[in-house]
C-alpha positions in Angstrom: 109.7 177.3 31.8 109.8 181.1 31.8 106.8 181.2 34.1 108.6 179.0 36.7 111.5 181.3 36.5 109.3 184.3 37.1 107.7 182.6 40.1 111.1 181.7 41.5 112.3 185.2 41.2 109.2 186.5 42.8 109.6 184.2 45.8 113.2 185.1 46.1 112.4 188.8 46.1 109.7 188.3 48.8 112.0 186.3 51.0 114.7 188.9 50.6 112.3 191.7 51.6 111.2 189.7 54.7 114.8 189.3 55.7 115.5 193.0 55.2 112.5 193.8 57.3 113.6 191.5 60.1 117.1 192.8 60.0 115.7 196.3 60.3 113.5 195.3 63.2 116.4 193.8 65.0 118.4 196.9 64.4 115.7 199.2 65.6 115.5 197.4 69.0 113.3 195.8 71.5 110.8 198.6 71.5 109.5 197.5 68.2 109.9 193.7 68.8 108.3 193.4 72.2 104.7 193.8 71.0 105.4 191.1 68.4 107.1 188.9 70.9 104.2 189.3 73.4 101.6 188.5 70.7 103.6 185.5 69.6 103.9 184.3 73.3 100.2 184.7 73.9 99.5 182.4 70.9 102.4 179.9 71.4 102.3 179.4 75.2 98.8 177.8 75.4 99.8 175.6 72.6 103.0 174.5 74.3 101.1 174.0 77.5 98.6 171.8 75.9 101.3 169.9 74.1 103.1 169.4 77.4 100.0 168.1 79.1 99.3 165.8 76.2 102.8 164.5 76.4 102.6 164.0 80.2 99.2 162.2 79.8 100.6 159.9 77.2 103.6 159.2 79.2 101.5 158.5 82.4 99.2 156.3 80.4 102.0 154.3 79.2 103.5 154.0 82.7 100.0 153.1 84.0 99.7 150.4 81.4 103.1 149.0 82.4 102.3 149.2 86.1 98.9 147.6 85.7 100.5 144.6 83.9 103.1 144.3 86.6 100.4 144.6 89.3 98.3 141.9 87.7 101.3 139.5 87.6 102.2 140.3 91.2 98.5 139.8 92.2 98.5 136.4 90.6 101.7 135.4 92.4 100.4 136.7 95.7 97.0 134.8 95.2 98.9 131.6 94.5 100.9 132.2 97.7 97.8 132.8 99.7 96.2 129.6 98.4 99.4 127.6 99.2 99.4 129.1 102.7 95.7 128.3 103.2 96.3 124.7 102.2 99.4 124.5 104.5 97.4 126.1 107.3 94.5 123.6 106.9 97.0 120.8 106.9 98.7 122.1 110.0 95.3 122.4 111.7 94.4 118.8 110.8 97.8 117.6 111.9 97.4 119.4 115.2 94.0 117.8 115.7 95.3 114.4 114.8 98.3 115.0 117.2 95.9 115.8 120.0 93.9 112.7 119.3 97.0 110.5 119.2 98.2 112.2 122.4 94.9 111.1 124.0 95.4 107.6 122.8 99.0 107.6 124.1 97.8 108.7 127.5 95.1 106.0 127.3 97.7 103.4 126.4 99.9 104.5 129.4 96.8 104.3 131.6 96.3 100.7 130.6 100.0 99.8 130.3 99.4 96.3 131.5 97.7 95.4 128.2 99.4 94.9 124.9 97.8 97.6 122.6 98.2 98.9 119.0 96.8 102.0 117.4 94.6 101.9 114.3 92.7 104.3 112.0 88.9 104.0 111.3 88.6 103.5 107.5 84.8 103.0 107.2 81.6 102.8 109.2 78.1 101.7 109.0 75.2 103.9 107.9 74.0 106.6 110.2 75.6 109.3 112.2 76.8 107.0 115.0 79.8 104.6 114.8 77.7 101.6 115.8 79.9 99.3 113.6 83.1 100.4 111.8 86.2 99.0 110.2 89.8 99.7 111.1 93.1 99.3 109.2 94.7 96.7 111.4 94.1 92.9 111.2 95.5 89.5 111.9 98.9 90.5 110.4 99.1 93.0 113.3 98.0 90.5 116.0 94.4 91.6 116.1 91.9 88.8 116.9 88.2 88.4 117.4 87.1 89.6 120.8 89.9 92.1 121.2 88.7 95.1 123.2 88.8 98.5 121.4 89.2 101.8 123.2 89.1 105.4 122.1 88.9 108.9 123.7 88.9 108.1 127.4 87.5 104.6 127.6 85.8 101.5 126.1 84.7 101.8 122.5 83.7 98.3 121.4 84.9 94.8 120.5 86.3 93.1 117.4 83.8 90.8 115.7 85.6 89.9 112.5 89.2 90.0 111.3 91.0 90.0 108.0 94.7 90.2 107.1 94.9 94.0 107.2 91.4 95.0 108.5 89.1 94.2 111.4 85.4 95.0 112.0 84.4 96.4 115.3 81.0 96.5 117.0 80.8 99.5 119.3 79.0 99.4 122.7 76.3 101.7 121.2 75.1 98.9 118.9 71.7 97.5 119.7 73.3 94.0 120.0 75.9 95.1 122.4 75.8 94.1 126.2 78.6 94.8 128.6 78.9 93.4 132.1 79.9 96.4 134.2 80.1 97.7 137.7 80.1 101.0 139.6 83.7 101.8 140.5 82.8 103.3 143.9 80.6 100.5 145.2 81.4 97.5 142.9 77.6 97.0 142.3 77.1 95.1 139.1 75.0 96.1 136.1 74.6 95.7 132.4 75.4 98.5 129.8 73.4 97.9 126.7 73.3 99.7 123.3 69.9 101.2 122.6 68.9 102.7 119.3 66.2 104.9 120.9 68.9 106.5 123.1 71.5 107.1 120.3 70.2 110.6 119.4 70.5 111.6 123.1 74.1 110.4 123.2 73.5 107.9 126.0 73.6 104.2 126.7 71.2 102.0 128.6 72.0 100.9 132.2 70.0 98.0 133.4 69.9 95.4 136.2 71.8 97.5 138.7 72.0 95.9 142.1 72.1 98.7 144.7 70.6 97.4 147.9 72.1 100.1 150.1 71.3 103.0 147.7 74.9 104.0 147.5 75.0 104.6 143.8 74.3 108.1 142.5 74.2 110.1 139.3 77.7 111.0 138.2 79.3 107.8 139.5 81.9 106.1 137.2 81.1 102.8 135.5 83.8 100.4 134.4 83.9 96.9 133.0 83.5 94.2 135.7 85.7 91.3 136.6 83.0 88.8 135.7 82.7 90.1 132.1 82.9 87.3 129.6 84.8 89.1 126.9 85.7 92.6 128.2 88.9 93.2 130.2 88.2 94.4 133.8 88.5 98.1 134.9 88.0 99.8 131.5 86.1 103.1 131.8 82.7 103.0 130.1 81.1 106.2 131.2 79.2 108.1 133.9 75.7 107.6 135.2 73.4 110.3 134.0 70.0 109.0 135.2 68.9 106.4 137.7 65.4 105.0 138.6 64.0 102.1 140.5 62.7 99.1 138.6 59.1 97.8 139.0 60.4 94.8 141.1 62.1 97.2 143.6 65.1 94.9 143.5 67.2 96.5 140.7 67.6 99.9 139.1 67.8 101.1 135.5 68.9 104.4 133.9 71.2 105.9 131.4 74.9 106.4 131.0 77.0 109.1 129.3 79.8 107.3 127.4 83.4 108.3 127.8 83.8 108.1 124.0 82.6 110.5 121.3 80.9 108.0 119.0 80.1 110.8 116.5 83.7 111.5 115.5 85.8 108.3 115.8 89.0 108.5 113.7 91.7 106.7 115.7 91.2 103.8 118.1 93.4 101.7 120.4 93.1 97.9 120.0 94.0 95.8 123.0 95.6 92.6 121.8 95.4 91.0 125.2 92.3 88.7 125.3 90.1 88.1 128.3 90.6 84.7 129.8 87.1 83.8 130.9 86.4 80.7 133.0 82.6 80.4 133.5 81.6 79.4 137.0 78.7 77.2 138.0 75.4 78.9 137.3 77.1 81.8 135.4 74.8 83.8 133.2 76.2 85.0 129.8 76.2 88.7 129.3 73.9 88.5 126.3 71.4 86.5 128.4 71.6 88.9 131.3 70.6 91.9 129.2 67.7 90.1 127.6 66.4 88.7 130.9 66.5 85.1 129.8 66.7 82.5 132.6 69.9 80.6 132.0 70.5 79.3 135.5 72.0 75.8 135.5 71.7 73.2 138.4 74.4 70.6 139.2 73.4 67.1 140.4 74.9 63.6 140.4 74.4 62.0 137.0 71.6 59.5 136.9 73.6 57.0 134.9 76.4 56.9 137.5 73.9 56.5 140.3 72.1 53.7 138.7 75.3 51.9 137.8 76.6 52.2 141.4 73.3 50.8 142.8 73.5 47.8 140.4 77.1 47.1 141.4 76.1 47.2 145.1 73.2 44.7 144.4 75.5 42.3 142.6 78.0 42.4 145.4 75.3 41.6 148.0 74.1 38.7 145.9 77.7 37.4 145.7 78.0 37.5 149.5 74.8 35.5 150.0 76.1 32.8 147.6 79.3 32.5 149.5 77.3 32.2 152.8 75.1 29.4 151.4 78.2 27.5 150.2 79.8 27.8 153.7 76.6 26.4 155.4 76.5 23.4 153.1 80.1 22.5 153.7 79.6 22.7 157.5 76.6 20.4 157.4 78.4 17.8 155.3 81.7 18.0 157.2 80.1 18.7 160.7 82.1 22.0 160.9 79.4 24.5 161.9 82.0 27.1 162.9 83.4 27.2 159.4 79.9 27.8 158.0 79.4 30.6 160.5 82.8 32.1 159.7 82.1 31.8 156.0 78.7 33.5 156.4 80.2 36.3 158.4 83.1 37.0 156.0 80.8 36.9 153.0 78.3 39.3 154.6 81.1 41.6 155.6 82.6 41.4 152.1 79.2 42.2 150.5 78.6 45.1 152.8 82.1 46.5 152.1 81.7 46.2 148.4 78.2 47.8 148.6 79.5 50.7 150.7 82.5 51.3 148.4 80.4 51.4 145.3 77.7 53.4 146.9 80.3 56.0 148.0 81.9 56.1 144.5 78.5 57.0 142.9 77.9 60.4 144.5 81.6 61.4 144.1 81.4 60.7 140.3 78.2 62.7 140.1 79.9 65.9 141.6 82.7 65.6 139.1 
């Protein structure tokens, strides 16, 4: 206890002396304190500077951390906006392309305004890069029927082969089984446009059996469906001649045709609900037979049965006339009236000839019908 008191007294004495010294220094003046102040400043200033720099660094680091978090959040928001804008832009591009295609279909519909037509989307297609066969989203509920003509782009695309309530299957003119009776618009010379698998990669169609006796048909001429086509409406653009050569028989020509439709990228089509009213004429050759070269010529003649029947009726009439003549002669011999017999023979003969002539004329008339 006494020791602690002694230490306390000693500390108090020391502090008192320091205070006295300091008071004395302050009284003495700045001449004595300036070296001490300078020395103290030399030591304290760098420390203060370092502390300030450290404080500024810590403050900037904290601000940078806050700013980085805000920037990351803003970057995420901006990236989402960019993705949204990209999606909207892609949608606008697709809508613009679809609008252009629909505009082309509308112009096509106006060009063939005489026909009742309806638009449709292609919903599936056969294998391969070409739309040789495809399915559309319109069917019998929309008035689509088998043999309805289908157009796209600038001209003829194909024909409906099968129909459901809300779908229809179309065979395009590029299909190997397709044959279209056509004609050159400038000369009206007829030909057949046939699908050809060997020409698909070249993007062309086969042109065969062109009758061009005066050599007026040239490369670049427009080809349309002909009036004598069995299923296709007349005057629909098919394409333009790209190549033309003489056949071996020197009577017809063959070549290739650039179609008016892009069969690589079909998306929308125009279905003509007006069907072709085809009345086959005598000796008419179906389009499928024309392309294959089969001889389907038919000859008309009086029917053999009608001719035989007419001959039989004429023979029976002649026999009846002879019987009447014989009866007249017998009555004249018995009654002594020779004139009656002659008259009876003449009337019977004339009646037989008239019946024979009438039946004979009816026979050929029945055969023509």
